[in-house]
A tleap script that builds the chain and sets N, CA, C and O, in Angstrom:
source leaprc.protein.ff14SB
mol = sequence {
  NMET THR ASN ILE ASP VAL HIE THR SER THR
  PRO VAL ASP LEU GLU GLY ASP LEU ALA SER
  LEU ARG GLY ASP CYS ALA ARG MET ALA PRO
  HIE TRP ALA VAL PRO ASP ARG ALA ALA ALA
  ARG PRO VAL SER PRO SER LEU ILE HIE GLY
  VAL SER VAL PRO PRO SER SER ALA ARG LEU
  LEU ASP ALA MET SER GLU TYR GLY CASP
}
set mol.1.N position { -8.047 -23.366 12.305 }
set mol.1.CA position { -8.753 -21.966 10.658 }
set mol.1.C position { -10.009 -21.786 11.200 }
set mol.1.O position { -10.796 -22.453 11.871 }
set mol.2.N position { -9.973 -20.921 10.815 }
set mol.2.CA position { -11.147 -19.751 11.487 }
set mol.2.C position { -11.811 -19.708 10.597 }
set mol.2.O position { -11.521 -19.535 9.414 }
set mol.3.N position { -13.662 -20.003 11.533 }
set mol.3.CA position { -14.868 -20.094 11.207 }
set mol.3.C position { -15.310 -19.178 10.180 }
set mol.3.O position { -15.432 -18.202 10.919 }
set mol.4.N position { -15.581 -18.828 9.254 }
set mol.4.CA position { -15.973 -17.374 9.039 }
set mol.4.C position { -17.341 -17.322 8.280 }
set mol.4.O position { -17.465 -17.810 7.157 }
set mol.5.N position { -18.625 -16.542 9.126 }
set mol.5.CA position { -19.506 -16.714 8.724 }
set mol.5.C position { -20.131 -15.905 8.099 }
set mol.5.O position { -20.464 -14.944 8.793 }
set mol.6.N position { -20.607 -15.839 6.558 }
set mol.6.CA position { -20.495 -14.842 5.384 }
set mol.6.C position { -21.631 -14.855 4.955 }
set mol.6.O position { -21.904 -16.048 4.822 }
set mol.7.N position { -22.499 -14.237 4.643 }
set mol.7.CA position { -23.920 -13.950 4.014 }
set mol.7.C position { -23.219 -13.113 3.002 }
set mol.7.O position { -22.894 -11.926 2.998 }
set mol.8.N position { -23.092 -14.015 2.203 }
set mol.8.CA position { -23.018 -12.889 0.985 }
set mol.8.C position { -22.725 -14.007 -0.768 }
set mol.8.O position { -21.497 -14.060 -0.840 }
set mol.9.N position { -23.151 -14.578 -1.667 }
set mol.9.CA position { -23.121 -15.636 -2.490 }
set mol.9.C position { -21.380 -16.058 -3.296 }
set mol.9.O position { -21.140 -17.102 -3.901 }
set mol.10.N position { -20.381 -14.897 -3.054 }
set mol.10.CA position { -19.688 -14.223 -3.646 }
set mol.10.C position { -18.727 -15.196 -2.415 }
set mol.10.O position { -18.763 -15.160 -1.185 }
set mol.11.N position { -18.092 -15.838 -3.147 }
set mol.11.CA position { -17.048 -16.830 -2.056 }
set mol.11.C position { -15.439 -15.837 -1.670 }
set mol.11.O position { -14.680 -15.095 -2.293 }
set mol.12.N position { -15.573 -16.467 -0.081 }
set mol.12.CA position { -14.763 -15.936 1.030 }
set mol.12.C position { -12.858 -16.602 -0.037 }
set mol.12.O position { -12.611 -17.731 -0.461 }
set mol.13.N position { -11.937 -15.282 -0.103 }
set mol.13.CA position { -10.893 -15.572 -0.631 }
set mol.13.C position { -10.082 -14.914 0.289 }
set mol.13.O position { -9.941 -13.695 0.387 }
set mol.14.N position { -9.477 -15.912 1.058 }
set mol.14.CA position { -8.469 -14.966 1.862 }
set mol.14.C position { -7.177 -15.662 2.252 }
set mol.14.O position { -6.719 -15.668 3.395 }
set mol.15.N position { -6.410 -16.489 0.754 }
set mol.15.CA position { -5.695 -16.491 0.426 }
set mol.15.C position { -5.497 -15.695 -1.009 }
set mol.15.O position { -4.795 -16.137 -1.919 }
set mol.16.N position { -6.340 -14.258 -1.075 }
set mol.16.CA position { -6.053 -13.721 -2.000 }
set mol.16.C position { -5.403 -11.856 -2.333 }
set mol.16.O position { -4.816 -11.191 -1.480 }
set mol.17.N position { -5.703 -11.410 -3.653 }
set mol.17.CA position { -4.801 -11.228 -3.777 }
set mol.17.C position { -4.662 -9.612 -3.940 }
set mol.17.O position { -4.888 -9.340 -2.761 }
set mol.18.N position { -4.407 -8.072 -4.690 }
set mol.18.CA position { -5.231 -7.303 -4.733 }
set mol.18.C position { -6.070 -7.243 -4.746 }
set mol.18.O position { -6.731 -6.707 -3.856 }
set mol.19.N position { -6.773 -8.051 -6.334 }
set mol.19.CA position { -7.720 -6.902 -6.933 }
set mol.19.C position { -8.918 -8.117 -6.380 }
set mol.19.O position { -10.091 -8.140 -6.753 }
set mol.20.N position { -8.289 -9.068 -5.425 }
set mol.20.CA position { -9.534 -9.662 -4.518 }
set mol.20.C position { -9.729 -8.748 -3.254 }
set mol.20.O position { -10.574 -9.139 -2.449 }
set mol.21.N position { -9.144 -7.728 -3.009 }
set mol.21.CA position { -9.513 -7.105 -1.332 }
set mol.21.C position { -9.752 -6.121 -2.605 }
set mol.21.O position { -8.598 -6.303 -2.993 }
set mol.22.N position { -10.124 -5.492 -3.296 }
set mol.22.CA position { -10.306 -4.553 -3.929 }
set mol.22.C position { -11.526 -4.613 -4.763 }
set mol.22.O position { -12.142 -3.591 -5.066 }
set mol.23.N position { -11.899 -5.853 -5.155 }
set mol.23.CA position { -13.761 -6.091 -5.473 }
set mol.23.C position { -14.612 -6.190 -3.538 }
set mol.23.O position { -15.765 -5.915 -3.206 }
set mol.24.N position { -13.421 -6.689 -2.671 }
set mol.24.CA position { -14.016 -6.927 -1.529 }
set mol.24.C position { -14.590 -5.824 -0.788 }
set mol.24.O position { -15.668 -5.885 -0.198 }
set mol.25.N position { -13.770 -4.728 -0.844 }
set mol.25.CA position { -14.056 -3.165 -0.633 }
set mol.25.C position { -14.919 -2.520 -0.962 }
set mol.25.O position { -15.795 -1.791 -0.495 }
set mol.26.N position { -14.498 -2.947 -2.013 }
set mol.26.CA position { -16.105 -2.255 -3.665 }
set mol.26.C position { -17.016 -3.467 -3.254 }
set mol.26.O position { -16.861 -4.379 -4.066 }
set mol.27.N position { -17.646 -3.688 -2.559 }
set mol.27.CA position { -18.985 -4.132 -1.807 }
set mol.27.C position { -19.032 -4.016 -0.747 }
set mol.27.O position { -20.031 -4.139 -0.039 }
set mol.28.N position { -18.125 -3.797 -0.480 }
set mol.28.CA position { -18.605 -3.177 1.446 }
set mol.28.C position { -18.482 -1.259 0.833 }
set mol.28.O position { -19.073 -0.275 1.279 }
set mol.29.N position { -18.028 -1.308 0.318 }
set mol.29.CA position { -17.916 0.806 0.355 }
set mol.29.C position { -19.911 1.674 0.664 }
set mol.29.O position { -20.327 2.735 1.130 }
set mol.30.N position { -20.549 0.404 0.058 }
set mol.30.CA position { -22.601 1.427 0.078 }
set mol.30.C position { -22.851 0.596 1.531 }
set mol.30.O position { -23.830 1.180 1.996 }
set mol.31.N position { -22.573 -0.179 2.230 }
set mol.31.CA position { -22.265 -0.094 3.741 }
set mol.31.C position { -22.149 0.602 4.563 }
set mol.31.O position { -22.961 0.758 5.474 }
set mol.32.N position { -20.818 1.337 4.382 }
set mol.32.CA position { -21.270 2.742 5.109 }
set mol.32.C position { -21.216 4.061 5.223 }
set mol.32.O position { -21.212 4.962 4.385 }
set mol.33.N position { -21.162 4.040 6.726 }
set mol.33.CA position { -21.624 6.126 6.401 }
set mol.33.C position { -21.088 7.265 6.660 }
set mol.33.O position { -20.613 7.539 7.762 }
set mol.34.N position { -21.104 7.937 5.808 }
set mol.34.CA position { -20.293 8.324 5.596 }
set mol.34.C position { -20.610 9.755 6.570 }
set mol.34.O position { -21.667 10.224 6.150 }
set mol.35.N position { -20.094 10.561 7.656 }
set mol.35.CA position { -20.016 11.499 8.679 }
set mol.35.C position { -20.206 12.687 8.201 }
set mol.35.O position { -19.200 12.923 7.531 }
set mol.36.N position { -21.019 13.713 8.146 }
set mol.36.CA position { -20.938 14.929 7.973 }
set mol.36.C position { -19.268 15.576 8.374 }
set mol.36.O position { -18.762 15.467 9.491 }
set mol.37.N position { -18.582 16.273 7.139 }
set mol.37.CA position { -17.008 16.791 7.346 }
set mol.37.C position { -17.519 18.316 8.518 }
set mol.37.O position { -18.219 19.125 7.909 }
set mol.38.N position { -17.242 18.684 9.953 }
set mol.38.CA position { -17.428 19.497 10.838 }
set mol.38.C position { -16.836 20.348 10.030 }
set mol.38.O position { -15.874 19.896 9.408 }
set mol.39.N position { -17.271 22.001 9.767 }
set mol.39.CA position { -16.232 23.133 9.609 }
set mol.39.C position { -13.879 23.122 10.784 }
set mol.39.O position { -13.405 23.729 11.745 }
set mol.40.N position { -13.700 22.760 10.444 }
set mol.40.CA position { -12.902 23.084 11.375 }
set mol.40.C position { -12.209 24.700 12.226 }
set mol.40.O position { -11.125 25.094 11.795 }
set mol.41.N position { -12.660 25.247 12.989 }
set mol.41.CA position { -12.487 26.438 13.700 }
set mol.41.C position { -11.034 26.827 14.064 }
set mol.41.O position { -10.114 26.048 14.316 }
set mol.42.N position { -11.005 28.006 14.045 }
set mol.42.CA position { -9.641 28.380 14.722 }
set mol.42.C position { -9.217 27.807 15.829 }
set mol.42.O position { -9.991 26.943 16.242 }
set mol.43.N position { -7.611 28.092 16.895 }
set mol.43.CA position { -8.032 27.960 17.383 }
set mol.43.C position { -6.796 29.235 18.291 }
set mol.43.O position { -5.666 29.340 17.816 }
set mol.44.N position { -7.144 29.998 19.417 }
set mol.44.CA position { -7.072 31.208 20.119 }
set mol.44.C position { -5.581 30.757 20.237 }
set mol.44.O position { -5.544 29.591 20.631 }
set mol.45.N position { -4.080 31.399 19.986 }
set mol.45.CA position { -2.930 30.895 20.563 }
set mol.45.C position { -3.645 31.149 21.970 }
set mol.45.O position { -3.295 32.325 21.869 }
set mol.46.N position { -4.205 31.129 22.973 }
set mol.46.CA position { -3.860 31.802 23.862 }
set mol.46.C position { -4.820 30.744 24.940 }
set mol.46.O position { -5.198 30.795 26.110 }
set mol.47.N position { -4.987 29.509 23.446 }
set mol.47.CA position { -5.694 28.032 24.619 }
set mol.47.C position { -4.547 27.515 24.610 }
set mol.47.O position { -4.095 27.367 25.746 }
set mol.48.N position { -3.601 27.028 23.428 }
set mol.48.CA position { -2.870 25.883 22.745 }
set mol.48.C position { -2.314 26.403 24.523 }
set mol.48.O position { -2.678 27.456 25.047 }
set mol.49.N position { -1.452 25.443 25.142 }
set mol.49.CA position { -0.388 24.714 26.529 }
set mol.49.C position { 0.481 24.314 25.720 }
set mol.49.O position { 0.283 24.650 24.552 }
set mol.50.N position { 1.778 23.441 26.023 }
set mol.50.CA position { 3.210 22.988 26.199 }
set mol.50.C position { 2.142 21.260 26.268 }
set mol.50.O position { 0.920 21.346 26.393 }
set mol.51.N position { 2.785 19.951 26.173 }
set mol.51.CA position { 2.382 19.031 25.710 }
set mol.51.C position { 2.899 18.682 27.097 }
set mol.51.O position { 3.655 19.519 27.591 }
set mol.52.N position { 2.590 17.448 27.912 }
set mol.52.CA position { 2.874 16.868 28.717 }
set mol.52.C position { 3.055 15.213 28.538 }
set mol.52.O position { 2.092 14.570 28.121 }
set mol.53.N position { 4.330 14.527 28.869 }
set mol.53.CA position { 5.058 13.738 27.876 }
set mol.53.C position { 5.045 13.012 29.709 }
set mol.53.O position { 5.256 13.821 30.613 }
set mol.54.N position { 4.820 11.688 30.038 }
set mol.54.CA position { 5.397 10.931 31.244 }
set mol.54.C position { 7.096 10.521 30.872 }
set mol.54.O position { 7.553 10.737 29.749 }
set mol.55.N position { 7.701 10.072 31.687 }
set mol.55.CA position { 9.412 10.062 31.942 }
set mol.55.C position { 9.452 8.841 30.873 }
set mol.55.O position { 10.350 8.534 30.089 }
set mol.56.N position { 8.256 8.278 31.085 }
set mol.56.CA position { 9.159 6.767 30.601 }
set mol.56.C position { 8.915 7.367 29.732 }
set mol.56.O position { 9.764 8.169 29.344 }
set mol.57.N position { 7.590 7.251 28.999 }
set mol.57.CA position { 7.647 7.217 27.865 }
set mol.57.C position { 8.626 9.094 26.756 }
set mol.57.O position { 8.484 9.471 25.593 }
set mol.58.N position { 9.299 9.557 27.679 }
set mol.58.CA position { 10.074 10.554 26.843 }
set mol.58.C position { 11.082 9.090 26.419 }
set mol.58.O position { 10.832 8.616 25.311 }
set mol.59.N position { 11.962 8.527 27.086 }
set mol.59.CA position { 12.686 7.476 27.410 }
set mol.59.C position { 12.254 7.351 26.189 }
set mol.59.O position { 12.535 8.095 25.250 }
set mol.60.N position { 11.299 6.054 26.161 }
set mol.60.CA position { 10.808 5.510 24.754 }
set mol.60.C position { 10.966 6.394 23.718 }
set mol.60.O position { 10.865 5.662 22.733 }
set mol.61.N position { 11.153 7.521 23.320 }
set mol.61.CA position { 11.109 8.766 22.395 }
set mol.61.C position { 12.340 8.380 22.032 }
set mol.61.O position { 12.591 7.577 21.133 }
set mol.62.N position { 13.480 9.204 23.040 }
set mol.62.CA position { 14.578 9.513 22.859 }
set mol.62.C position { 14.900 8.279 23.140 }
set mol.62.O position { 15.103 8.354 24.351 }
set mol.63.N position { 15.165 6.713 22.703 }
set mol.63.CA position { 16.191 6.366 22.263 }
set mol.63.C position { 15.828 5.380 21.028 }
set mol.63.O position { 16.355 4.331 20.657 }
set mol.64.N position { 14.523 6.253 20.446 }
set mol.64.CA position { 14.025 5.579 19.093 }
set mol.64.C position { 14.872 6.492 17.996 }
set mol.64.O position { 15.225 7.660 18.159 }
set mol.65.N position { 15.077 5.756 16.977 }
set mol.65.CA position { 16.022 6.368 15.748 }
set mol.65.C position { 15.120 7.402 15.175 }
set mol.65.O position { 13.894 7.369 15.274 }
set mol.66.N position { 15.931 8.483 14.463 }
set mol.66.CA position { 14.922 9.248 13.383 }
set mol.66.C position { 14.911 8.280 12.696 }
set mol.66.O position { 15.568 7.249 12.551 }
set mol.67.N position { 13.811 8.897 12.164 }
set mol.67.CA position { 12.984 8.596 10.763 }
set mol.67.C position { 14.278 8.470 9.744 }
set mol.67.O position { 15.280 9.153 9.960 }
set mol.68.N position { 14.222 7.726 8.826 }
set mol.68.CA position { 15.917 7.568 7.720 }
set mol.68.C position { 16.331 6.852 7.685 }
set mol.68.O position { 16.675 6.238 6.675 }
set mol.69.N position { 16.528 6.539 8.973 }
set mol.69.CA position { 18.503 5.859 10.104 }
set mol.69.C position { 19.107 4.693 9.363 }
set mol.69.O position { 20.145 4.172 9.771 }
savepdb mol mol.pdb
quit
């Protein structure tokens, strides 16, 4: 069993449903800081290079089925 240290008067429902999860998220949302969104700048095609994949990763990806199989 997990010992949970909670600093709120709201009881913790470990076996809760989606509604209780949404309520938990709504109570936590004011505590989250949203970073300023930086504008994405275009990258010159001359700066884009190929992707290197290690042989072991390439074999792993090759062995995976494609999406929807």
